[in-house]
N, C-alpha and C positions, 0 to 999 in steps of 0.2 A: 241648547242641548249639550250635555256633558257626556263624554265617553270615559268610562272607567275600565281601561283595558285589562288591568290585572284580574278583574272579576268578569270580564266579557259582558259588561252591562252597558246599556245606553240609558242614561237618566234624562228625562225631559218632562216638560209640563204636560199634565193630563189634558186630554181633550174629550169631547163627547163620544167620539168613536172608540175610546178606550173602555167605556163603561161596561160592555159585556164581559171583557176580560177582567176588569176590576171585580165584578160580581162573582166570577169564577174563582179568583184568588180569595175573596172574602169567604165564599162557601167552603173552600178547602182549609182555610185557616181558623175559622171560628165555628162554634156551635150555632145551629140554625136560629136559635132564639135571639142571637145578637146580630143577625144579618139585616142590613138595611137595604132598602129597595133602590132601584135605579134613580128614581125621582130625588132621593136624598142626595146622591152624588152629583146629579145635575144641578141641584140647588146650590150646593157648596161650590161647585165649579163656576157657576154663574156669578156668585157673590165674590169669589176670590180666586180667579184662575191662576194667578201667579204663585199661589201657595199650595197647589195640588200637583203632585208628581207621580210619575210611573217609572219603573225600572224594567227594561226588557232585555232579554238575552240578545247580545250583539249578532250572534250567528243565526238564530232561529226566529227572532222577534217575539218569542214567547214571553208573556207577562210573568215577571218574577215577583213583583210586589208593587205596592202603591203607598202613597202618603197623602192624607187629606188633612189640611190645617188651614187656619184662617185667623185674622185678627180678632181678639176678644177682649172683654173688659176685665178679665181676671177674677170675676165673681163666680157664681155657680156655673157649672158646665151646662151647655144647652141640653135639651131633652134628646134622648137617643132616638134617631130616626125621624125627627121632626124637621120640616122645612123651616127656614128662617126667612122672614120678610126682608131683613136687612142685617148688616153687621152693626154692632154697637158704635155709636158716635164716640170718638175719643178713645178707641180701643188702644191699649198699651201692652197687651199680652199676645203671644203666639200660642193659640190653642191647637194642640196636636190632637185632632179628633181620632185619627186612625192611621196606624202604620202597620200594614199587613204584608207578610211574606208567604208566598206559596210554600207548602211543606217541602217540595222538591228542591227549593233554593235556600232553605234555612241552614244557617251555619256558614254561609258563603259571604257574609258581610253586606247583604242586600239591604237589610233594615238600617244598618249604620250608614250606608251610602245615601239612602233616601233621607234619613234624619239630618245628616250633615248638609245636604243640598238644601233642604227646607229651612234649616236653621240659618244658613248663610243668607238666604233670601229674606228671612224674617229680620235679621240684623240689618241688612241693607234697607229694609222698609222702616227702620227705626223702632222695632219692637224689642224691648230690652228684658222682658220676662217671658218665660214659657210656662204653660200649664197643660195638664192632660189627666185623663182618667185611665189608670192602669188596671188591666184585669189581674186577678190574683196571681196567676203564674208569671206575669210579666213584671210585677213589682220589683223583684231583684235587679232586672235588667235596667230599669229606669233609675233606680237608686244608684247604680254604678255610673250612670251618666250625670249624676249630680242633682237629680230631682229629690225632693223631700216633702213630707207632709207639712203643709203650712201651719204656722202657729195660730191658735185661736179656733173658735168654732164658727162655722158658717151655717146659720139656720137654713134648713132645707137640704143640706148636702147629703145626709144619710138617705133621704128618700130618693134623690137623684142617683146615688151610687147603687141602690138596689136593682136598678135597670140592668146593670152590668154584671150582676151575679155576686155571690158571696166572696168576700175578700178584696173586692175592687177598691182602689184608693185614688183619691184626688191628690195629685202631686204637682209641685211647682218648683221653679228655680229662676235665679237671675241668669240672664244670658250674657255671654261674652263673645268677643269677635274671634277668639282663637278656637280652632277645632278641638273638641275633646279628644284626648288620647287614651284615657284610662280604660275605656270599654271597647277599643278598636278590635274588631274581629269577634266580639262576643255577641250573643243573642242573634236575632233574625238575620 
């Protein structure tokens, strides 16, 4: 567990008891069509508990945001909302499935704190590349963190991205061991 005193946050690994609060943050942060069910979060938590994080207010314990990520192959992103039977063998990417911040906490560095905690864990696990699907309004944030559209066409990607709405982009980057400084304090 990490305490981020300047932001009054406690960052820690997600547990099953957090799921109702995660669902509340998700409902507040996203349109209903993008909301995933409790079973989705429990599936990802069971597959990769070390890569799922929550941020809670240190004083009130109110959920401020969460991050769901897991080792992935770097190919097409998984289906939105679908359970996975297992993670890919030989996964070499950190797939950041979701980083959501409650609207009451946006602009306070919650998303950045979650991202940095998750990325450090991914680096320690040997994952040297990151990938994600960014919703249209979040693309500029992820570009500032060094993500870019991969070169080349991945067959089937356009169909996958339609699940996320118009303007969603698949983005990737090489990871490094140094915390990004360029986007500190920006975004979620």
